[in-house]
KOLSEBA-320647 format. One record per residue: x, y, z of N, C-alpha, C in turn. Coordinates in steps of 0.1 Angstrom, whole numbers, plus 5000, padded with zeros to 4 digits. Atoms other than C-alpha are relative to their C-alpha. Layout:
// residues N
XYZXYZXYZ/...
//
This chain:
// residues 78
501050104999755629563745499749974986/500450035012754529423712498849935007/501550044995750429303711500049904987/500950105008749129033694498649945003/501150055000745728933681499749874993/500550085004744528613681498749924994/501249985002741128543665499249814996/500650195001738628213660500149945011/499750104988739128073695499249925001/501350074994736827843707499550055009/500449934988734327973733500649885009/499550094988735427613753501350015003/498549984999739027713752499850135005/500149894995738328053761499250035019/500349984988736327953791501049885008/498850084993738827673804501250115004/498749864998741728003801499450035010/500849874987739028213824500449895012/500350104986738827903848501149995005/498450064997742827843847500550185009/499849884994743028243855499649995016/500650024986740928223883501149895011/499450044994742427953899501350055005/498849954998745928123894499750165009/499849885001744628433905500250114999/499849875014744928643872498950054993/501050005009742928793851500149924985/500250075015742328643814501650004996/498549935009745228863799501249955008/498650074991747928753825500049895003/500350164995746828403828500749984979/499450035017747428423785501650055002/498949934996750728643795500849895000/499350094996752028363814500349864998/500150075006750928113791501249974991/499149945012753128253762501250025011/498449994998756028313782500049885007/499450204998756027923794500349964986/500150085014755927843759501150044991/498949935004758628083747501749984995/498450095000761927913753499949894993/499350125008763827693726500349915008/499450165002764427343727501650015002/498350045006767927203729499850014986/499750005017767027103692499750094995/500749875009765127393682501450125003/499549944995768327583694501349934990/499050115010770927313673499550034986/500349955016768627373642500450124997/499649854998769327733649501350034993/498650005004773127673649500149984987/499650105016772827393616499550124988/500349935008770927683600501250114995/498849935001773727933606501249974993/499050075006776227733595500049984987/500150075017774827603561499950154994/500249875008774327983556501350064993/498549885005778328073557500749864987/498950095011780627933531500849905003/499250084993782827633538501850084998/499149914999785627853525500450085014/499949894989785228123553500449935011/500250074988784627883579502049935003/498650014995788527753572501250074995/499249885000790428063566500150055009/499449894992792528223589499950155002/499849864998793028593602500650014986/499049965004796128613588499850014983/500350005012795128503553498750074996/500749915002792228733552500550095000/499349835000794229023560500750014991/498949995010797028933536499450034987/500650015010794128883509499350154997/500549874996792729233519501350124994/498249884997796529433521499949934981/500050045015796729223485499150054987/500949995013793529333467500350194996/500349855003794229723471501450054991/
//
């Protein structure tokens, strides 16, 4: 597993996080892990943005070429 260091967190934020951890019966570290885990899933909009980015990285010619044409072009190039 990876480790992350977050610097310059305000004292009052840490105190509130400690209180939340205590209310949930967890250590501060466990509470922070749970908060990060809950924040990590991508939204539908974020997933769609990733798909759009992947489409933009693919040339239009490749998107419309069928397998037979690709194989034929490869054979003809030899």
